[in-house]
N, C-alpha and C positions, 0 to 999 in steps of 0.2 A: 504494500500499500504506499502510495506516495505521500510526501508531506504536502500540506495544503498551501498553495500559493497565496500570498497576501499583498496584493497591489491595490490598495483602497482607491487610489485615484482613478483607476480604469474599470473597476468591478462594477457591473450593473446587473439589474434583473432583466428578464425577458420582457416584462411589462414595461420597462423603461426604454426599450430599443428604439421606439419612435422618436425619442428625444435626442438620439445620438447618430442620426443619419450621417453617413460618410466619415464616422469617427472610428478609431480603433478602440475596442472594449474587451473586457474579459467577462465571460459568463461561467457560473459555477452551478452545475446541475447533474443531470443523467441523460444517457442516450435512450431515446424512445424508440427509435428505428433508424435504419440506414439503407439506402438504395444505391446501387452501383450502376453507372453508365459509361462503359469504356474507361477512360482515364479521369473520370469525375465521380466523386462520391457526394451523395445528397443525404447527410445525416439530419435527423430531427432531434433537437434537444428539448428538455423540459426542466424547469427549476422551481416549480411550485407556484409561480406567478403566471405561467403560460407556456406555450411551445413555440419554437422557432425553427425554421428550416435553415440548414447550412449548405455551403458548396465548398468543396475542397478539390484542388487540382493536383494530380500526381506530378505533373511537370513543374509547377510553380512551388508547391510545398510538399516535397516527397516524404518528409518525416511525419507531418501531420496526416498525410494520406495513409501511410503505413499503420499509424496508430489507430486510425478509424477503420481500416479495412479488416473485416472479420470481428470487429468489437461487438460484444454481446449486449443484448437488450438489458437496460437498467444498470449497466456499468456506470459508475460515477466518474464524471470528467470535469476538468477545467479547460475551457476553450477560449482562445483569443482570436480576434479577427476584426474585419471591417463591417459595420452595419451599413446596409444599403436598402433603398426602397425597391420592393418587388411586389406588384399588386397580385401576382398569382400565388404568392406564398401565404401560409397562414399568418394572420396578423398584419399582412402588408409589408413585412420586412424580412430580410434574411441576413445571415452572417457569412462573409467570405472567410472561411477558416484558414488561419495561418499557423496556429500552434495548438497542440492538444496534449494535456497532461492527464494521464489516467490515474485516478485516485484509488479505485478498486475495480478490478475486472471480474464480472460474474463468470465463473468457470463454465466452459462449454460442457463439461461432464455433468454439471448440475444447473441447467439453464433456468432463467426466471419462469416461474410456473404459469403466469398468465400471459399467454402469447397473443399476438394480434389476430385473433380469430374468435368465434363464438365459443362461449363456455356455459355450462349449466349453472343455474342460480345457486344451488348448494355448494358447487365447486368454488364459485366466487365468494360466497358468504364464509366458507371455511377459510378462505384467504383474504378476508376483508382487510387485514392489515397491509396487504399489497394492492388490492383492488382499488383502494382510495387513491392510488397514483394515477390511474387512468384519467384521460382528459375529462370525460363525462362526470366522473365521481368527484374530481377536484373541482369542477365547475359548480356542482351542487353544494359542496361544502363552502365554497366562497360566497355563494348566494346565501347560504345559511348564516354565515358570519355577517353579511350585510343586513339581513333581516334582523338579527340581534342588535347590531349597531343602531339601526334606524328605530327600532322599538324603544331602546333606551333613550335615544335622542328625543323621541316624541314624548315619552312619559316625563322625562326631566323638564322638557320645555313646558309641559302642562302643570308644573309645580308639584309633581309627585316625588317623594323621597324614596330611594331604594333602601329596602330593609330585608333582612334575611329570616327565613323560617327554618325550623329544625327538620332534619331528615328523619330522625327517630321521634315517634309520637306515642303517647300512652293509649290512644284509642282511635276509632275510625272517625272520619268526618264525612265520608260518603257511605256506601253500603259495606257492611261488615264482611261480606263474602269475597270482596276483592282486596283483602289485606295480605301483605307479606309479613308474617310473624317472624321475629328474630329473638334469639336468646340473649338477653341483656345481662348485666352484671349481677352476680348473687342470685341467680335464678329468677330475676325479673323478666317479665314479658314486655317487649316493645314491638312497634310496627313501623315499617317504612311508610313514609308519608304518601297520602293520596293527593294531597293538596296543601298548600301553605296558607290557605284562606283563613282558617280560624286564628292563626297567629298574626296574620297581618290586620285582622280586625282589631287585635289588641294594640298593635303599633299604630293604627289609624287613630285610635283614641288618645294616643300620645302625641302624634305628629300631624294629624289632620288628613293628609293625602299621601298614601304610601303605595309601594308595589314590591313584590318579591319576584325573583326570576331564577328558577332553579329546577333541579330534577324531581320528578314525582314518579310514583310507582303504583301500578294497578295489577292485581293478580287475576285478571280476567282471563278465561280460557278462550280467547277470541283469536281467530286465524284469519281475519280479514285484512285487506290491503291498507286499512286505516288504523290498525291497532299495534302498539307496542306495549311491552310490560314496564319499560323505563322510558320516560319521555320528559321534555322540558315544558314548563308553563310559566307564562308571565301573568301575575295575579295582582291587579290593582285593587285597592279598598280605600274608601273615602268616607269620612264622618260628614254628616248633614248632606248626604247625597241620596238620590232616588233612582228608580228605574230609568227614567228618561236621561238622567245624567250619564249613566253607564252605557246606554245605547249610543249616545253622542260620542262619548270617549272611545268606545269600541270601533265605530266607523272611521273616526279620525286616526286611530292607531293603525288599523289595517290598511287604510288607504296610504298612509305615510310609508309603511313597510313596502308595499307593492311599488309605489312611485319611486322609492329610493332604489330598489332593485332595478327597475327600468332604467333609471338615470346612471347608476354606478356600476351595474353588472351587465351591460348590453352584450359584451363579448361572450360572457358565460351563458347568457340566454340563447345566444346564437349557437353556441356549442351544443346546447340541449335541443336545438330546433324548436324552441318555444314560440308559440303564436302570441307575440307580444301585443297584437291588436286587442286581444281579449283582456289583457291586463291594463291597457291604457284607459279603459272605461271605469276602472275601479276608483271612484272619487265619491265623496259625500254629495248629496244624501243617498244613503242606501234605502231600498224599499223596506217597509215595516208592515207586517200583517199579524193579526191575532191568531192564536191557536185555532179558534173556531173558524176563521177565514181559511186557514191552511187546510183544515178538515174538508171544507167545501171544495177547495181547489183540487185536493186529492180525489175526492168523489167524482168530480167532474171529469177527471182523467182516468176513471175506471179503477182507482185504488179503493179498497174496502175499509180504509181506516174510519174509526168511529170515535166519538167523544170518550175520552178516558184513556185512549191508546197512546203509548209513547211512540215516537217516530224512529224507525230504523234507517238503514242505508238506502233502501229503495225509496222510501218516502222523502227523505232529505234530497236525494238525487232528482226526484220528480219536482219538488217544490222549487229547488234552486234553478232548474232548467228554464223556469219561466222569466228569469232576469239575467241581465248582462253584468251584474256585480252582486256582491253578497246580499242575502235577504235576511232580515231579522224577524224571527217569530217570537211573539211575546204572549204572556199570560197563559201558560199551560195549566192544566188542572193540578191543584196543590197536592193531590194524592200521589202524583207520579214524580214529585220534585223532592229535593233534600229537606231535612228536618228544619234547617235554618231559614228557609225561604219565607219571606213576609207575604201574608195573604193580601189580596186586593180588598180594600175596605168596602168597595162597592159590590164585590162579588167574592166572598171569602172562600168560595170553592176554587178560586183561581189564585195562582201564585204571581207575585210581581217579579217574574223572571223572564229571561230571553235567551234564545240561542241564535247565533249567527251562522248561517249555512253558506259555504263557499260554493260558487258555481262550478260547472264542469264535473259534477259528481264527486267533489271532494269532501262534502259532508260538513258536520259541525266543527267550527274552528274556535268559536267562543261560546261559553255558557256562563250565565251569571244573573244578577239582579239585586234586589233589595233584601236585606237580612232582617230576621225577627229581632226587634229591639226591646220587646216587653219580656220581663223576667218570667212572669207566670206562663205566658204562652210558650216560651222556650222550654221550660220545665215539662209542660204538657207534651210538647213535640218529642222531647227526648224519651218520655215514657211510652208514647205511642210507637216509637221506633225501637223500643227495647234496648236503648243504649245506656251504658253504665253512667249514672249520674255522678258518681264519685270521680270519675275520670274527667268530667266536664265542669268541675267546680270553678276552676280558674276562668273558664269561658262564661259561666254564669256570672262571675264577678263583674264582667263587662256590662252586664245589665243591672247589676246591684249598684254600681258606683258611677253615676253620671251617663246613663245610657242615652244615645241619640239615634235617630234614623241614620242608617248608613247602608252602603251598597258597594258592589264590586263584581269582578268576573275573573274567569280564567281563560287565557288564550293559549291553545295548544300549538307550540312552535313547530313541531314536525308536520302537522297537518297543514299549517299555513305555508310552510316552505315547500311541501310537496305540491301544493296547488300553484304557487308562484313558479316553480320549476316545471310543472306539468309532468311529474314522474308518475309512473303507474302504481308504485308501491312505496309506502312510507318508510320502509326499511332502508331506502337509499339516501335519506336526508339526515341521518344521524351517523356520526363516524363509526360506532360500533353498536348495531342494533341488538336489542334484547327482546326476543319474542317468546311465545309460549314454549317452544322446544329449543331455543338457542341462547346460550350464554358463552359461546366460544366464537372467536378468540376474545 
């Protein structure tokens, strides 16, 4: 293995190539592919920011030519050459290679396992640590990073303070059947969090407007393209806020995430062949329909959904297909919502909650609403749901001491990013997916 060259003045990333036209630069990365045509080689390099085509002449640069000839896929290299504009090349620029330093050559006897051909999904998932190097997967992860950056930018700009919720919790905040139980210290039982919501309700009472952004866990035995057992959620909570406040916040947040990806990750969206015209429409206001209106729309389209039913993937897809941007469905029956959801004072059988459904069949990306702020009602709800009151004493304290109306929601990062990217399955939009049957690598 070669020592790494350190010439800071000339070292650039592939993403910066367009800023160095006609200049000599050094790139540090990996060989993605190489094609030979007579006395010319056309290597393709990647460095984490993008890919660039190279050209190397045997006559002009014999040492570099010999270093590249027969070099194996994913060998790590440091390449020096002249950047030049080339409309036919990926990214619009190529590098005329003059010098090649091999940092580590992948042995021919043990070649890189993911070749430039079709592979089965299980094969790729078993090698996820390598699969993420491919241009498509790298583009998705860069879009994910942009979505996270934009989400935090928007929330901070709205006056929300980032706060953190614990991963270990003493009890459920959603259904008790979807908990991951863990052995805690001295034979105590704890659970991996299903949501940071209950805890950010507490910090909202301290700071006014807050949000948490972190991993959450659901032990659902779901095998759909929309489900993971470990995923990330952004969860705002605000004191003195109501359902309409959260619907407005949600549409502003999602719109900002989508428009930021369109503005800052155009190249990655092109790599994914995403139809960006569909994303360009994602601006407020979003359509809003009541649960009862949603039932009527479903029935008109031949779906047999009836009052009291929760919506599954088929219903969500059908409803969202009516619109060119996400649709918000509000005021579901209280009986099918979580114990902490505030009832509508005009219709106590309905909850002051909403779901945001992404178009193109990507389903629910936000769920939330107004929380129960009355102590006695919350105790009643805990008992109706057979939840252990002793584990929720701290949560009841929020209603004992200065309770106020408050509201919030949870945005599923992976579902949102899957929709922005147009990926078929949610497992591609998290670096290392955890699903019902997969915890490796």
